[in-house]
C-alpha positions as CSV (number, residue, x, y, z in Angstrom):
1,X,1.0,-8.0,127.6
2,X,4.1,-5.5,128.2
3,X,7.0,-5.8,126.5
4,X,10.9,-4.6,127.7
5,X,12.5,-3.3,124.4
6,X,11.9,-1.8,121.1
7,X,13.9,-1.7,118.4
8,X,12.9,1.1,116.6
9,X,12.4,0.8,113.0
10,X,12.0,-3.3,112.7
11,X,9.2,-3.7,114.8
12,X,10.6,-5.9,117.3
13,X,10.0,-6.5,120.4
14,X,10.8,-8.6,123.5
15,X,8.5,-9.5,126.3
16,X,8.6,-10.0,129.8
17,X,6.4,-13.1,130.6
18,X,7.4,-13.5,133.8
19,X,4.3,-12.8,135.4
20,X,1.5,-13.4,133.3
21,X,-0.9,-16.1,132.4
22,X,-1.2,-18.1,129.6
23,X,-3.7,-19.3,127.4
24,X,-3.9,-22.9,125.5
25,X,-5.8,-23.6,122.9
26,X,-5.7,-26.6,120.3
27,X,-7.6,-27.1,117.0
28,X,-11.2,-28.7,116.9
29,X,-10.3,-31.9,114.9
30,X,-6.8,-32.1,116.0
31,X,-6.2,-35.6,117.1
32,X,-2.7,-34.9,118.7
33,X,-4.4,-31.7,120.5
34,X,-5.1,-33.4,124.2
35,X,-1.0,-34.6,124.3
36,X,0.3,-31.4,123.3
37,X,-2.6,-29.5,125.7
38,X,-1.5,-31.5,128.5
39,X,2.2,-31.3,128.2
40,X,2.3,-27.8,128.0
41,X,0.2,-27.4,130.9
42,X,2.3,-29.1,133.2
43,X,4.9,-27.7,131.6
44,X,4.0,-24.1,132.2
45,X,2.2,-25.1,136.0
46,X,5.9,-26.6,136.6
47,X,7.2,-23.3,136.0
48,X,5.0,-21.4,138.6
49,X,3.1,-19.9,136.1
50,X,-0.7,-20.1,135.4
51,X,-2.5,-21.9,132.4
52,X,-5.8,-21.9,131.0
53,X,-6.3,-24.5,128.7
54,X,-9.3,-23.9,126.1
55,X,-9.8,-26.6,124.2
56,X,-13.5,-25.5,123.4
57,X,-14.2,-22.0,123.6
58,X,-17.5,-20.5,124.0
59,X,-17.9,-19.2,120.3
60,X,-21.8,-17.8,121.1
61,X,-22.9,-14.7,119.8
62,X,-21.0,-11.4,121.7
63,X,-21.8,-8.1,120.2
64,X,-18.0,-7.9,120.0
65,X,-17.4,-10.7,118.0
66,X,-18.9,-11.6,115.3
67,X,-17.1,-14.8,113.7
68,X,-18.0,-18.3,113.4
69,X,-15.6,-21.5,114.7
70,X,-17.5,-24.3,113.6
71,X,-14.6,-25.3,111.0
72,X,-11.4,-26.3,112.0
73,X,-9.9,-23.1,113.9
74,X,-6.1,-22.3,112.2
75,X,-4.1,-19.4,113.4
76,X,-6.4,-16.4,112.5
77,X,-9.2,-18.1,114.1
78,X,-6.8,-18.5,117.3
79,X,-6.5,-14.7,116.8
80,X,-10.0,-13.8,116.6
81,X,-11.2,-16.3,119.8
82,X,-9.5,-13.3,121.9
83,X,-12.3,-10.6,120.8
84,X,-12.3,-8.5,117.6
85,X,-9.7,-5.6,119.4
86,X,-6.4,-6.4,120.9
87,X,-4.5,-9.8,120.8
88,X,-2.1,-11.1,123.1
89,X,1.1,-12.6,121.8
90,X,0.4,-15.9,120.0
91,X,3.2,-18.9,120.1
92,X,1.9,-21.1,117.2
93,X,2.7,-24.8,117.8
94,X,3.4,-26.7,114.0
95,X,1.0,-29.7,114.7
96,X,-0.8,-29.3,111.2
97,X,0.6,-29.9,107.3
98,X,1.4,-26.8,105.9
99,X,2.7,-24.4,109.1
100,X,3.3,-21.2,107.1
101,X,2.5,-19.0,110.3
102,X,3.2,-21.8,112.7
103,X,7.1,-21.7,113.0
104,X,8.0,-23.6,116.2
105,X,7.9,-27.5,116.6
106,X,6.0,-29.3,119.5
107,X,9.3,-31.8,119.9
108,X,11.2,-29.0,121.4
109,X,8.3,-27.2,123.6
110,X,10.2,-26.8,126.4
111,X,13.0,-25.4,125.3
112,X,11.1,-22.7,122.8
113,X,8.6,-21.9,125.9
114,X,11.7,-21.5,128.5
115,X,12.9,-18.9,126.0
116,X,9.5,-16.6,126.2
117,X,9.7,-17.2,130.3
118,X,13.2,-15.3,130.3
119,X,12.1,-12.5,127.7
120,X,14.0,-13.7,124.6
121,X,11.1,-13.6,122.7
122,X,11.1,-11.1,119.4
123,X,7.6,-10.7,118.2
124,X,6.2,-9.8,114.4
125,X,3.2,-7.1,114.6
126,X,0.7,-8.5,111.6
127,X,-1.6,-6.4,110.9
128,X,-5.1,-6.4,110.4
129,X,-7.9,-5.3,108.3
130,X,-10.6,-3.4,109.8
131,X,-13.4,-4.1,107.6
132,X,-17.1,-2.3,107.8
133,X,-19.8,-4.0,105.3
134,X,-23.0,-1.6,105.3
135,X,-25.8,-2.9,104.0
136,X,-29.3,-1.7,102.7
137,X,-31.7,-3.8,104.2
138,X,-34.8,-1.2,103.2
139,X,-34.3,-2.1,99.8
140,X,-33.7,-5.5,100.2
141,X,-36.9,-5.9,102.2
142,X,-39.0,-2.4,100.9
143,X,-40.5,-2.4,104.4
144,X,-39.4,1.2,106.8
145,X,-39.1,-1.2,109.8
146,X,-38.0,-4.8,110.3
147,X,-36.7,-7.2,113.1
148,X,-33.9,-8.4,113.8
149,X,-34.2,-11.6,112.4
150,X,-34.7,-10.1,109.5
151,X,-31.3,-8.6,109.4
152,X,-30.3,-11.9,109.7
153,X,-28.0,-13.2,106.6
154,X,-28.8,-16.9,105.6
155,X,-25.3,-18.0,107.0
156,X,-26.1,-16.6,110.4
157,X,-24.3,-13.8,110.8
158,X,-25.6,-10.8,113.5
159,X,-25.4,-7.6,112.9
160,X,-22.2,-5.7,115.2
161,X,-22.4,-1.9,115.4
162,X,-25.1,0.0,114.5
163,X,-28.8,-0.3,112.5
164,X,-30.1,3.1,111.5
165,X,-34.1,2.1,111.1
166,X,-34.8,5.3,108.8
167,X,-32.2,4.4,105.9
168,X,-31.8,0.8,106.8
169,X,-28.6,0.7,106.7
170,X,-27.2,-2.1,109.1
171,X,-23.3,-2.1,110.0
172,X,-21.2,-5.6,110.1
173,X,-17.9,-5.0,111.3
174,X,-14.7,-7.7,111.3
175,X,-11.1,-8.1,111.6
176,X,-9.4,-9.7,109.1
177,X,-5.7,-11.2,109.3
178,X,-5.4,-12.6,105.6
179,X,-7.7,-11.2,103.3
180,X,-11.1,-9.8,102.1
181,X,-12.1,-11.4,98.7
182,X,-14.9,-10.4,96.8
183,X,-15.6,-12.5,94.0
184,X,-19.1,-13.5,91.2
185,X,-20.3,-16.3,93.5
186,X,-22.2,-18.7,91.4
187,X,-23.3,-16.3,88.7
188,X,-22.0,-17.2,85.2
189,X,-21.3,-13.7,84.5
190,X,-17.8,-12.1,85.2
191,X,-18.0,-9.9,88.7
192,X,-18.1,-6.0,88.0
193,X,-17.7,-3.9,91.1
194,X,-16.2,-0.3,91.7
195,X,-12.8,0.3,93.8
196,X,-12.3,3.6,95.9
197,X,-9.5,4.7,97.5
198,X,-10.2,7.5,100.3
199,X,-13.6,8.3,98.3
200,X,-11.9,8.9,94.9
201,X,-13.3,5.9,92.4
202,X,-9.7,4.5,90.9
203,X,-11.0,1.6,89.0
204,X,-13.8,-0.9,87.7
205,X,-12.5,-4.8,88.3
206,X,-14.0,-7.0,85.6
207,X,-13.6,-10.4,86.0
208,X,-13.5,-13.4,88.6
209,X,-13.1,-10.7,91.4
210,X,-10.7,-8.6,93.6
211,X,-8.5,-9.6,96.9
212,X,-7.4,-7.2,99.4
213,X,-4.9,-8.5,101.8
214,X,-2.5,-7.7,104.3
215,X,1.2,-8.5,104.3
216,X,0.3,-11.6,106.1
217,X,-2.2,-12.6,103.1
218,X,0.0,-11.8,100.9
219,X,1.6,-15.5,101.0
220,X,-2.0,-16.9,100.7
221,X,-4.9,-16.2,98.3
222,X,-3.1,-12.9,96.7
223,X,0.0,-14.9,96.0
224,X,-2.2,-17.6,94.0
225,X,-3.6,-14.9,92.1
226,X,-0.2,-13.7,91.0
227,X,0.7,-10.8,93.5
228,X,4.1,-10.4,95.3
229,X,4.6,-11.7,98.4
230,X,5.1,-8.9,101.4
231,X,7.4,-9.1,104.7
232,X,4.7,-8.7,107.7
233,X,6.4,-5.7,108.6
234,X,5.9,-3.6,106.0
235,X,2.8,-1.2,106.2
236,X,0.7,-1.9,103.4
237,X,-2.4,-3.2,101.9
238,X,-2.7,-5.3,98.9
239,X,-5.0,-4.9,95.7
240,X,-5.0,-8.2,93.8
241,X,-7.7,-9.0,90.8
242,X,-8.8,-12.6,90.3
243,X,-8.8,-13.3,86.5
244,X,-9.3,-9.7,85.4
245,X,-10.8,-9.0,82.0
246,X,-7.7,-6.8,81.0
247,X,-4.4,-7.6,79.9
248,X,-2.9,-4.7,81.4
249,X,-4.5,-5.0,85.4
250,X,-1.4,-5.6,87.3
251,X,-1.5,-5.9,91.5
252,X,-0.9,-3.3,93.6
253,X,0.1,-2.1,97.0
254,X,-1.4,0.6,98.6
255,X,-0.3,2.6,102.1
256,X,-1.5,1.5,104.9
257,X,-4.2,3.7,106.5
258,X,-6.3,4.5,103.2
259,X,-9.6,3.3,103.2
260,X,-10.6,1.5,100.6
261,X,-14.1,0.8,99.6
262,X,-15.8,-1.6,97.4
263,X,-19.4,-1.5,95.7
264,X,-21.3,-2.7,92.6
265,X,-20.9,-0.6,89.7
266,X,-24.3,0.6,88.2
267,X,-24.2,-1.8,85.0
268,X,-23.2,-4.7,87.0
269,X,-24.9,-7.6,85.7
270,X,-25.0,-9.6,88.8
271,X,-24.4,-9.3,92.7
272,X,-21.3,-10.3,94.2
273,X,-20.0,-12.5,97.0
274,X,-17.4,-11.2,99.9
275,X,-16.0,-13.4,102.2
276,X,-13.4,-12.7,105.0
277,X,-10.2,-14.8,105.7
278,X,-12.3,-17.4,103.8
279,X,-15.2,-17.5,106.5
280,X,-18.6,-15.6,106.5
281,X,-19.6,-15.3,102.9
282,X,-22.1,-13.0,102.4
283,X,-24.1,-11.9,99.3
284,X,-23.4,-7.8,98.2
285,X,-26.1,-6.2,96.3
286,X,-26.9,-2.5,94.7
287,X,-26.9,-0.2,97.6
288,X,-24.3,-2.1,99.7
289,X,-20.7,-1.3,100.0
290,X,-17.7,-2.7,102.1
291,X,-15.2,-0.3,103.5
292,X,-11.5,-1.4,104.2
293,X,-8.8,0.1,106.3
294,X,-5.7,-0.8,108.6
295,X,-7.2,-2.0,111.8
296,X,-5.3,-0.6,115.2
297,X,-5.4,-4.2,116.4
298,X,-2.5,-5.9,115.3
299,X,-1.5,-9.5,115.7
300,X,1.7,-9.8,118.1
301,X,3.1,-13.3,116.6
302,X,5.8,-14.5,119.0
303,X,9.2,-15.5,116.0
304,X,10.8,-18.8,116.7
305,X,14.0,-17.0,115.4
306,X,13.9,-13.4,114.5
307,X,11.6,-11.2,112.3
308,X,13.4,-11.7,109.1
309,X,14.6,-15.1,109.3
310,X,11.4,-16.3,110.2
311,X,9.6,-15.5,107.1
312,X,12.1,-16.3,104.5
313,X,11.9,-20.0,106.1
314,X,8.5,-20.1,105.6
315,X,8.7,-19.5,102.2
316,X,11.7,-22.1,101.5
317,X,10.0,-24.8,103.8
318,X,6.6,-23.9,103.1
319,X,6.4,-22.9,99.6
320,X,9.4,-23.6,97.7
321,X,10.3,-20.7,96.9
322,X,12.4,-20.3,94.2
323,X,13.5,-24.1,93.8
324,X,15.4,-25.0,91.2
325,X,18.1,-27.4,89.8
326,X,21.4,-25.7,90.5
327,X,23.7,-25.3,87.0
328,X,27.4,-26.2,87.3
329,X,30.1,-23.9,86.5
330,X,31.7,-23.7,83.0
331,X,34.7,-25.1,84.5
332,X,33.1,-27.9,86.3
333,X,31.4,-28.9,83.0
334,X,34.6,-28.8,80.8
335,X,36.5,-30.7,83.0
336,X,33.7,-33.4,83.1
337,X,34.1,-33.3,80.0
338,X,37.6,-33.7,79.2
339,X,37.2,-36.8,81.9
340,X,34.8,-38.5,80.0
341,X,37.4,-37.7,76.7
């Protein structure tokens, strides 16, 4: 989907929607979905555009897409449903409960969609993480050769990428919008993982785990773990420990584009577990590694107002950021005291 305007430095685009097709999708357990989809479809068709309604996409196995859509789909699921590469602009309507990434209200859908038709839509490019999980299947099976079924994890995730039968390495690839979480799983011991940046060991994480997140994910699990909330336009990757067994381990921000690698420490007492946007939970054993860098396929998210206002509006409305009872001026306090006397 093309853009006809680029504002340098602000990553703000307006899009030309005059001759494009539109895809409408609902969450699988959203009871209001059918009415919403039919209204959107009818309006788009009345305006002379083609609309494809995808109430239940085919989420079978594709070599390009390692994902599981058996759960209710949210904003990041919709992005992943367009395969693990480029994503068309996403216009998200608020039909759920929180709605941090869904700024549009369904009650005004005609007005909002009309603005997009007219090309008056600003877009935020939400960066994603490109994740590679390299698993040492030879060390697990003790065999020189193994079938595709033996490579399959307990949760059904099939390998995407390549399999080296000589070394027994299987590479899984994913695109992640929010965060990669490595934790201790069901073990009662602290997790112990090593964190590398561009091939150099920078620290070992001993605690409940570590979160590697995008700016979009900084308002999710990372915020609950004490990280700063970062505007999605900031090119960065956040590293946030989860309950670290250290008084000095603070969350850090590293430049976008660096490669982070996470492995089990040699003296780790237990394995670790990794999940991607809260899904596809995998066990990480000795010999496995997780490589994370910035993806070259961001998610274009259509703004309701503009790049800055939408984000602060979501912070205020959804997370009640910096909400407190306001104090009166000292003069007001003295005046009220005099009145009472």
